[in-house]
C-alpha positions as CSV (number, residue, x, y, z in Angstrom):
1,M,3.7,-11.5,89.0
2,I,4.8,-15.1,88.4
3,P,5.3,-17.0,91.7
4,F,8.8,-17.9,93.0
5,E,8.7,-21.6,93.9
6,S,11.5,-23.3,95.8
7,T,12.0,-26.8,97.1
8,D,12.5,-27.4,100.9
9,T,15.2,-30.0,100.3
10,Y,18.7,-29.7,99.0
11,Y,19.6,-30.8,95.5
12,R,21.7,-34.0,95.2
13,N,23.8,-33.7,98.4
14,T,24.7,-30.0,97.8
15,N,23.7,-26.9,99.8
16,F,21.6,-25.6,96.9
17,K,17.9,-25.7,96.5
18,K,16.0,-25.9,93.2
19,F,13.7,-23.0,92.2
20,R,11.4,-22.1,89.4
21,V,9.8,-18.9,88.2
22,G,7.6,-19.7,85.2
23,T,9.8,-21.4,82.7
24,C,13.1,-20.4,84.5
25,E,14.6,-23.0,86.7
26,G,17.8,-23.0,88.7
27,L,19.7,-23.6,91.9
28,W,20.1,-21.1,94.7
29,R,21.1,-20.8,98.3
30,A,21.1,-18.3,101.1
31,T,24.3,-17.4,103.0
32,P,24.5,-15.0,105.9
33,D,25.2,-12.0,103.6
34,A,23.9,-13.0,100.2
35,Y,21.5,-14.9,98.0
36,E,23.5,-16.9,95.5
37,I,22.4,-18.4,92.2
38,L,24.5,-21.3,90.9
39,A,22.5,-22.2,87.8
40,L,19.7,-20.6,85.9
41,I,18.0,-21.5,82.6
42,N,14.9,-20.3,80.8
43,R,13.2,-23.3,79.0
44,K,11.4,-20.9,76.7
45,K,13.4,-17.9,75.6
46,G,11.9,-14.5,75.0
47,N,8.9,-14.8,77.3
48,G,10.2,-12.4,80.0
49,H,10.5,-15.0,82.7
50,F,14.3,-14.5,83.1
51,K,13.7,-10.8,83.8
52,E,10.9,-11.8,86.2
53,T,13.2,-14.2,88.0
54,M,15.9,-11.5,88.4
55,N,13.3,-9.0,89.7
56,W,12.1,-11.6,92.3
57,V,15.6,-12.2,93.6
58,E,16.7,-8.6,93.5
59,Q,13.5,-7.5,95.5
60,S,14.2,-10.3,98.0
61,C,17.8,-9.0,98.4
62,K,16.6,-5.5,99.0
63,R,14.0,-6.6,101.5
64,D,16.4,-8.8,103.4
65,G,19.5,-6.6,103.2
66,K,21.5,-9.2,101.2
67,K,23.8,-9.1,98.2
68,L,23.1,-11.0,95.1
69,R,25.8,-13.3,93.7
70,L,25.7,-15.0,90.4
71,L,28.2,-17.9,90.8
72,E,30.3,-19.2,88.0
73,T,28.9,-16.9,85.2
74,F,30.5,-18.6,82.2
75,N,27.8,-17.3,79.8
76,I,29.7,-14.3,78.4
77,R,26.6,-12.4,77.3
78,L,25.0,-12.7,80.7
79,Y,28.3,-11.7,82.3
80,W,28.7,-8.5,80.3
81,N,25.1,-7.6,80.4
82,S,25.1,-7.9,84.2
83,V,28.2,-5.8,84.5
84,C,27.5,-3.1,81.8
85,K,23.7,-2.7,82.2
86,H,22.8,-3.9,85.7
87,G,25.5,-2.8,88.0
88,Y,27.1,-6.1,88.9
89,K,30.8,-6.2,89.8
90,R,33.2,-9.1,89.8
91,K,33.6,-10.5,93.3
92,K,37.1,-9.9,94.5
93,G,39.4,-12.9,94.2
94,T,37.2,-14.6,91.6
95,L,37.0,-14.7,87.8
96,F,33.4,-15.6,87.1
97,T,31.4,-14.7,90.2
98,L,29.4,-11.5,89.9
99,E,28.0,-9.6,92.9
100,K,25.5,-6.8,93.3
101,V,25.0,-4.8,96.5
102,F,21.6,-3.2,97.2
103,D,21.4,0.0,99.3
């Protein structure tokens, strides 16, 4: 399993931290009820690191009893794959924020 690496400091005066799993990099934060991902990019497509990243975050949510939110999901392919294949739902009152609850 590829390690999940995160900075201890916040990114450019925001309340998000940078993270990396292999060639995937992004911004995340923890709220009282959820782990939220604001940005995520795989620097080398097709190597499985995106799936590994999502597995890391989903397992962390299950372990900690939190929801997973993908904030501002403007990538239409990611949006529909998340909804149709992975059980995400649009967060009430938003257009582009997806949320998944783990039982």
